N, C-alpha and C positions, 0 to 999 in steps of 0.2 A: 504494500500500500504506500501511497505517497504521504508526505508529511501533512498536507492539508486534510486528507482523509483520516489519518490517524488522530489529528487534533479534533475533528468533528466527532469521531467515535468516542473519544474520551469525554467530550462535552455532552454527548447523548446520555451516558451513564451517570455523569455528574448531575445532570438535570433530573434524573430519576430519583435522586436523593435530595435535591434542592429544587423545589417546585418553581421558585422565583426565576430560575435560569431558563425555563422553557421558551419564553418569547425570544430571548437572545439566541438560543439554539435554532429555533425555527427561522429566524431572520438570517442567520449564518447559512443555513441550508438553502434558503430562498436565493441568497446571493450566489451560491455555488450553482444552483440550478439555472439561474439566469446566465451565468458564465458558460454553462454547459451548452447552451443554445448557440454560442459562438465558438465552441470548441476550445474553451479555455479552462475547463474544470480541473481535474485532478491529475493530469498527465496523460500517458498513453493508454491507461487501463480505465478510462472513464466509465464504461458500461458496468464492469465488474465492481468497481468502487461504489458506484451509485446503488447497485443492487444490494451489496453488503450493508451499506449505510442505511438504506431503507429498512432492512430487516432489523438492524440494531435499534433504529428509531421506534419501530413497532413494539419491540420487546421492552425497551425502556419506558415508553409511554404507558404500556400495560402495567409495569411495576409501579410507576408513579400514580396511576389511577387507583390502584389497589391501596396504596399508602394513604392517599387523600380520602378514599372511601372509608378506611378504618378510622381516620381522624374524625371524619364527619359522624360516623356511627358513635364514637366515644362522646363527641360533643352533644349529639342528640340524646343519648342516654343520660348524660349529666344534666341536660336541660329538663328532662322529665323528672329526675330525682329532685331538682331544685324547686319544682312546683308544689311539692308536698309540704304540708304544715308540720308534720312530725319530723323530728331530727333523726338522722341516721349517720353513724360513723363506724368505720372499720378500724379496729385497734390491733397493732402488731404485738409481738411477744415482749417488746420493751416498754409497752404502755403508751406508745406514741400513736397519734392519729394518722392512719394510712390514707384514708379517703373520707370525706364528709360532704353532706349536701348543705345547701344554703341555710336551712332552718337550724341545723346543728351548729353551723359556723356562727350564726347570729347569737346563739345561746352561749357559745364559748368565747365570743369576741371579748377582747380586753383582759382575758385571763392568761397569764403566762404559764406555759407548761415546762416545768423543770425536768431534769433527768428522771426517768421513771414515770413521767406523765403527770397530768393534773391530779390534784388531791381530791379524793371523794370521801363522803361519809355514808354510812348505812342509813337507809330510810327507816328501817326497823332496827332496833338495837341488837344486831347480831354481835356476839363476842368475837373479837379477833385479837391476835397477838400484836405486838409492836406498839405504836402510839395510840391505838384504840380508835373507836368511832368518833369520839368528841374532837380529837385533833385531826382526824382524817388520815387516810392512807394514800400513797401514790397509786396511780392507775395500775401500774404493773403488778402491785400486790393484790389488787382486786381481781385482775385477770388471772393470776395464779390461783387464787382461792376459788374463783368461779369455775375454772377448768378442773380443779381438784375435786370439787363436789359435784361437778356436772349439773349444776342447777342455776337458773337465772337469779340475779340479785337486784333488788330494788335499792337504788342509790340516789345521792344528791351531790351537787358540787359543794365543796366546803365553803368556797367564797361566794356562792350563789345558791343557798339551800332551797330557794323556791323552784329551781330547775329540777324537775323529776326525771330520773334516768332509770332505764332497765338495761342490765348487762346480760347478754346471752353468751354462754360458753361455746367454744368452738364446735363441739359435736352437735349441740342443739342447733346452732346456726347453720351448719353444713346440711343438716337434715331439712332445713327450711329452704335451702338453695343458695345460701351465701357462700362465697369462695373459702376454701379451706386455708388459704394463706392468712386469713384474718384470725388472730388468736381469740378475739372476742368481738361481738357486735354490740354497739351502744345505741339505744333508742331513747327518744325523748318526746313527750307530748306537751303542748302548750295550748290551753283553751283559748288564749287571746290571739294566737298567731294564725288562725285559719280564716277562710273567706265566707264562713257560714253566716256571719252577721250581716254582710252586704245583701245576701240573698233573702234573709229574714226581713230586713228593713224594706227591701223592694216589694216583697210579697205582701206586706201589711201596710205599706204606705207611710212608714215612719218619717218624721221630719229629721233633719240633721241632728238637732239637739236630743231628740228621743232616741235616735240611733246611738249617739254617744253614751247616753244613759244606759241603754241595754248592753253596750259593750263594756262599760265600766262595771256593771253588775256581773257580767260574764267573767271578768278578770278577777274581781275581788270577792264576789259572793256576799257582799255586805253593803247595805244602803249608805251607811255613814262613810265607809271607806270610798265608795263610788262617788259620793258627793264631794269628798275632799279631793279626789283625783281630778274632778271636773271643775273645782273651784266654785261649787254651788252650796247654798245653804241646805240644811237637811230638809226643810219644807219644800224648797224648789225641786230638789231631787225626788221627793215623794210625788210631787205633781207630775213630773215627767214620767216617772215609773208607772204611775196610775194610767197615764195615757197609753203607754206601751202595752199594759195589760188589756186595756179596753180594745185597742186596735187589733191585737194579736189573738185575743181570746184566751190567754193563759191565766191561770188562777193564782200564781205566786212565784216567788223567786226560784224555787226548785224547778218548777215546770218551765220557766223562762230559760234557765241555764240548760236544761235537758233538751229543749226545743232547738236551741242554738247548736248544741253539740251533735245532734243527730241529723243535721242538715247534710245532704250529699256533698256539699261544698266544704264541709268541715275538714276533709282530707287535704284541701288545697290551701296554700299560703294566702294570707290576707292580702288583697290587691287594692291599691289605692286607685282612684279615678285619675287617669293620665290627663295631661294638659290638652292633648289633641282631642280627647273625648269631651272634656269640659267646654272647649271652644268649637266643637263640631267641625274640626279641620278636614277630616277625611269623609267624603261623601260619594255616593254612586248614583248614576242614572241608568235607565234602560234605553238603549238606542232603538231606532225603528227596525233594525234587522234582528233584534232580539239579544244582541250582545250587551254586556254590562261595561260601562265606562266609569272608572274611578277618577275623581279629581280632588285636589287639595284646595282649600279656599280659606281666606282669613282677611279681616279688614272691614271697614264700615260697609254695610250693605248698599248704601247710596254713594260709595266712593267711586273714583274713576277706575274702570276695569283695566287691569294689566294682565295679559295672558303670559305666563312664564314657561319657557322650555328649558328644563334643567339639563345638567350633564348626566353622565351614565349612572352615577351613584344616587343622584336625586336628593342631595342634602345641602346644596349651596344656600338656599333660603330655607332654613330648617324650621318651617312652621309646624311640622309634625312633632319634632323633638322639643322645641322651645317656643311655643306659640305666644306666651305672654311677652317675652323679650322682642319677638318680631312685631307683635301688634303695636308696640310703642312707635315704631318707625312708620308702619302703615297708617296709623291714625294721624301722625304728624303731617304726612303728605296726602291724606285722604284718598288712599289707594285700596281698592278691592282686588286682592291678588287671587288669581285663578291659575292653578297648575294642572293641566290635563295629564293623566297617566297614559302613556303610549301603549298600544296594543301588546298584550302579553306581559306587561309590567304591573307590579303591585296587584290590585284586584281587577284590572281591566282585562276583559277577555281577549284572547289572541285572534288576529285575523291576518291572513296572508296578504302582504303588501308587495307590489312590484315597483312602487315608487314612493318616495317620502311624501308626495302629494296626496297619497291615499289616506293620510291621517286628517287632512283638511276637512272632509265631510263630517268626521266625528267631532272635531272642534266646533264646527259651525252648528251642529245639532245640540251640543252641550250649551253653547252660548244662547241659542234660541230658547232652550228649555229653562234656563235660569234668568232669562229676561235681559240679556246684555245685547245692546245694539252695536254702537261703535266702541272700539277698544284699541289699545296699543299692545305691542309685543316687547318682551324683554327675554333675551336668551343668553346662556353662558356655554362656552366651550363646545362640546359635541352636540349640544342642543341647537346649534346654528342651522344644521340641515333642516330639521323640522320647522324651525322658525321661518326660514326663507321659503320653504315649500308652502307653508300656510299663508305667508305674506303674498306669494305668487297667486294663490288660488282665491284668497278672500280680501284682496287689497282694497276693494270698494268699501269695506267696513273698518279699515285700519287707519289710524291717525299717524303713527310713526313706529319705527322699530329701533330698539337699542340692543346692541349685542356686545358681549364681552369675550375676549380671547377666542375670536371666531376661528372655526375650523373650515377652511375652504379647500375642497378637493381639487379645484382647478390649479392650485399652486403645487409645484413639485420642487422640493428642496434639493439642492445639488449634493449634499452630503448627509444622508439620513442617519448615519451612525452617530453624529454629534447631537442628535435630538432625543427626546424622551421616548419611552416605550410606546405611549399611545400613538404618537405620530408613526413610529415604525410599524405598529400593528395595522393601522388603517392605511397609511400612505404607501407602504411597501407590500406587506403580507396580503392585505385585502385586495390590492390591485393585481398582484402577480400570482397569488396562490389562494383564492377565495375559499376553496374546499378545506384548506388547512385552517384558515381563520375561523370557519364554521366549527371546526373540531376543537380549536385551542381556546376560544373565548369562554365556554362554560368551565373548562378546566382551570383557566387563569382566574376567573372570578372566584371559584371555590378555593384556589390556592391563596388568593389575597385574603379571603375571609379567615382562612386557617393560619396564615402567617403575615398578619397585617403590618407588624413592626418591621419585619424583614423587607417587605415590599416598599414601605414608605422610606426606610433608611436608604435603600438603593436609589429611590427616586430623588432623595435629597442630595445624594452624592453627584447626581448628574445635573441638578438644578443650577442655573446661572444667576438666580436672584436670591439675595439674602432674605427678602420679604417672603418669597415662596418657601424657603427652608424653614423659616419661623412658623409659617402656617402649617406646613406638612408635619412639623415636629409636635404640634399641639395635640395633647391626648384626646381632646374632644373631637377633633377632626378625624383622628384614627378610629376612635370608637364608633362615631356616628356613620362613618363610611361603611364599616362592617355591618352595622345594624340596618342601614338603609339598603345595602346590597342584598342582605338576607331577605328583607321585606320585598324588594323589587322582584327577586327571582324565586320567591317561595312557590309559585305555581309553575315554575319552569323558566328556562332561559331562552326560549325560542324568540321572544320579542326582542330581547337585547341583541341576540345574534343577527336577526334580520335587519334591525336598524343599523348595526355596525356595517353589515355588508352593503346596504343601500348607500350609506355615507361613503364607504370606501370606493365603491364603483363609480362615484361621481354623480352629481345632480342631473336629473333628466329634464330640467326646465331651464329656461334662459333667464338668468338674473337681470339681464338688460331690460326685461319686461316688467320688473318690479318698480313701479313708479312712486311708491310712498317714500318719505324721508327716512333715511337710515343713518344711525350713528354707530360707530364701532370704537369701543374703548379697548386698547390693547397695550400690554406691557412691552417695553422695549427689550426686556430680557426674557421673553417667553421662549422656552425651548421645547414646548409641547406642540403649539401651533404658532410657528414663527410669524413675526409681525409682517414679513414680506407677503404672506398669504393675505393678510388683512389689507395691505396696500393694493394688491392685485384686485381684490374683490371691490374695493372702493372705486377703482378705475372702471370696473365693469358695471356698477350700479349707476342709474341715471341721477339719483339724488342721495349722495352718501358723503360722509366726511369721517375722517379718522382722528380720534383723540389719543394721542401718544401719552402713555403713562411712564414717565422716566423711572428707570431702575426697578419697575414692577415686573413680575413674571406672569405666569399663566393663571395663578390662583388668587389674584387680588380680589376677585368678586366675592370671595368668602367674607370679606370685611367691607367692601365698597358697595355691596348690593343695595343698601338703602338709597344711595344717591343715584345709582343706575336706574332703579325703579322710579325715582323722582323725575329723572329726565324723560323716562318713558311716559310718565303721566303729564308731561308738559311743563315741569318746573325747570327753571334755568339755574340749576345747582352745579357746583363743581364736584368732581368725582373725588370723594374723600373717604377715609376710613371712619365710617359712622357706626360700626358694629364691632363688638368684641366677642370672641368665642367664649361661651360659658365654660366653667370648669377650670 
């Protein structure tokens, strides 16, 4: 084999162990295949080298797929365990916690585990040697005693005696199906930690204060203690409790607590109402062809409508994760923000699209149903294609378009290797090897969700803007990217794949026919969608101008979106950092 072939083979198997290397590998292979077309590939044995390399590629990709599949399976199982209100922990032979779910972690939080594990006391006064029940014994001693007697033990944490624990010995646990590697299994129940109260309150129409009172009774079992917990007088607490009894039909404290405990939702962790639920951010409509379209919306109902086309992850303007913080900016500029979820993404049903323009009828039907006439568009990054396609089809209703870090497939960068992964994937792989792009995108998305820090760290190394590096290093950016990717692809990745392919293959409409005013805000240090692409698009559009953002990179819209939206709504504002990432 030649040196190039040898290098690629090593890279193939390295990528099977490091998922973040797959795009780099595919692009390397793409370049070699392009060269092969002009007889420049790997020397005199091109055909044999390519056949061998293709076989290595298939094997390595299969290995990597299995590894990611196992990671996902472990993550799914962990997520299931974390929904339960009861605590579960596997303890090893040294008394240390091997694995625990979130409920158990919450109960043990803040307690330091010395050598030999946390100190426990007997719930019932069993006699033991050593420092006895009053002083507590290390976890390891209880594990030894529990396994010696082969009987479960009722215990409590020495430093938190209200936490009830049950320890199962190894043989008992194995018979139940727990792994034999665990020396003991620790279980814990907490009547105040489950979701039964929410279901009870909804069923009987309790007010917020009545619900609080029922919950306090559930936790304390005593009306005076419940009153003190809520900061109420004894008489006020009695009044609220009486209303709870009347609405629910229970006859007393014991029946109330029993009713809450036997709710089917008592096995699940207590869930708070999220911000997006409280503000009704996520909504759906039924389209005329029977499909469901989801859209996100926030802001004054009578505010100026701005339709937003987000990038691939869908978290630039994070009204789903942080509606209260976003609403402040939307109210300031009197903007009603509307983000349609593209086919196959989030809860929008999939439809086969042969053009980005095929999304325009869905957007038009959405706006008609919610009573929007004229509107403007704001898009970021790879949402540019959908934004331009809708502007092309619906320009009779559009006042203006504001785009940030635009991705224009009409521009071909002379040296794709110096650019970011996203340009390489769409501009090179999508153009020259679309079948591979179709295969690699789902795998890449899964890899990012499994190894988000590795992915962002590599992106930071290639970034040319200090501003981008600061944003990409922010923990909220990383966490919300994973969460929104998981939400967007929960029903499958076909929508994301098709949109990427349509973008990569080039727009099938003439931008010269888009007559509405267009502004493009672009960082001078953007290495994802180079500013030269924005310059070319401005020359092709009849009414367009470019706003150069000095020293900014591709991701400036994460913090400049309020002023970008303001410009889309017709305000003459400068593009500034008006938003800070939470956390």
